[in-house]
C-alpha positions as CSV (number, residue, x, y, z in Angstrom):
1,M,7.9,29.9,38.0
2,D,4.7,29.3,36.1
3,D,5.0,29.4,32.3
4,K,2.0,31.7,32.2
5,V,3.9,34.3,34.2
6,T,6.8,34.2,31.7
7,R,4.3,34.5,28.8
8,L,2.6,37.4,30.5
9,I,5.9,39.3,31.0
10,S,7.1,38.5,27.4
11,A,3.8,39.6,25.9
12,A,3.7,42.8,28.0
13,L,7.3,43.6,26.9
14,K,6.5,43.0,23.3
15,Q,3.4,45.2,23.4
16,T,5.2,47.9,25.4
17,E,8.0,48.1,22.9
18,S,5.6,48.3,20.0
19,G,3.6,51.1,21.7
20,E,0.5,49.0,22.1
21,L,0.6,48.9,25.9
22,G,0.7,52.1,27.9
23,W,2.1,52.5,31.4
24,K,1.6,55.0,34.2
25,A,4.2,56.0,36.7
26,F,3.5,56.1,40.4
27,D,7.1,57.1,41.2
28,E,10.5,56.6,39.7
29,E,10.5,52.9,40.7
30,T,6.9,51.9,40.2
31,F,4.8,51.5,37.0
32,S,1.5,50.0,36.2
33,A,-0.5,49.0,33.1
34,M,-4.1,47.9,32.6
35,I,-4.3,44.6,30.8
36,G,-7.8,43.2,30.1
37,P,-9.7,42.9,33.4
38,G,-6.7,43.6,35.6
39,T,-3.6,45.6,36.2
40,V,0.1,44.6,36.3
41,Q,2.5,46.6,38.5
42,I,6.3,46.4,38.4
43,F,8.5,47.8,41.2
44,R,12.3,48.1,41.3
45,S,14.1,48.0,44.6
46,Y,17.7,47.9,45.8
47,T,19.4,45.8,48.4
48,K,22.8,44.5,49.3
49,I,23.9,40.9,49.0
50,D,27.1,39.0,50.0
51,D,29.9,39.2,47.5
52,D,32.7,36.7,47.0
53,D,35.1,38.6,49.3
54,G,32.8,38.4,52.3
55,G,31.5,41.9,51.9
56,L,28.3,43.4,50.6
57,R,27.5,44.6,47.1
58,P,24.5,46.5,45.7
59,S,21.9,44.4,44.0
60,T,18.7,45.1,42.1
61,A,15.4,43.3,42.7
62,Y,12.0,43.5,40.9
63,S,8.5,42.7,42.1
64,I,5.6,42.2,39.8
65,Q,2.0,42.3,41.2
66,L,-1.1,41.2,39.5
67,L,-4.3,43.1,40.5
68,D,-7.9,42.3,39.8
69,K,-10.5,44.8,38.7
70,K,-11.1,45.8,42.3
71,S,-7.3,46.7,42.6
72,Q,-6.8,43.8,44.9
73,V,-3.4,42.1,44.7
74,I,-4.2,38.5,43.6
75,D,-0.6,37.3,42.9
76,D,3.0,38.6,43.1
77,W,6.4,37.5,42.1
78,E,10.0,38.5,43.0
79,F,13.0,38.6,40.7
80,N,16.6,39.2,41.8
81,E,20.1,39.0,40.4
82,V,21.0,36.0,42.6
83,E,18.4,33.6,41.4
84,M,18.3,35.1,37.8
85,N,15.0,33.4,37.2
86,N,13.7,35.6,34.3
87,F,15.6,38.6,35.8
88,M,16.8,40.0,32.5
89,L,13.3,39.7,31.0
90,V,11.8,41.6,33.9
91,D,14.6,44.1,33.8
92,S,13.8,44.7,30.1
93,L,10.1,45.1,31.0
94,F,10.8,47.6,33.7
95,R,13.0,49.7,31.4
96,A,10.4,49.6,28.6
97,A,7.6,50.5,31.1
98,R,9.6,53.5,32.4
99,K,10.3,54.7,28.8
100,A,6.6,54.4,27.9
101,A,5.3,56.1,31.1
102,Y,7.6,59.0,30.8
103,G,7.5,59.3,27.0
104,S,11.3,59.2,26.6
105,N,11.2,58.3,22.9
106,K,9.3,61.6,22.2
107,V,11.7,63.6,24.3
108,L,14.7,61.9,22.6
109,D,13.2,62.6,19.2
110,E,12.7,66.3,20.1
111,M,16.3,66.5,21.4
112,L,17.7,65.0,18.2
113,S,15.6,67.4,16.1
114,A,16.9,70.3,18.1
115,L,20.5,69.2,17.7
116,E,20.1,68.5,14.0
117,A,18.5,71.9,13.6
118,G,21.6,73.5,15.3
119,K,19.7,74.5,18.5
120,K,20.9,74.0,22.0
């Protein structure tokens, strides 16, 4: 994979975690963020792969798409547990994007405040 892709994913993760990059949810498995003149979308999907015993086991895969200002897909990449090529980095980006899109830190803060105030 191109080093630029790894740098893009790493920078997006860093800015997402710091609150500088906002994400929108399309559904529970798809998130997008506008970055400069384009958009990045991340998707999570599930499949089954062969296990060591000759059976099948569940597996997670991610896709990242790069869109131009006309919302045309101009490049895309696949990441899965088998190849492990930046899989953990992309998994972290997906989880951070989901938290940002749904505002989970705010909800968590409100829940903690309620518990600490003795409310249910």
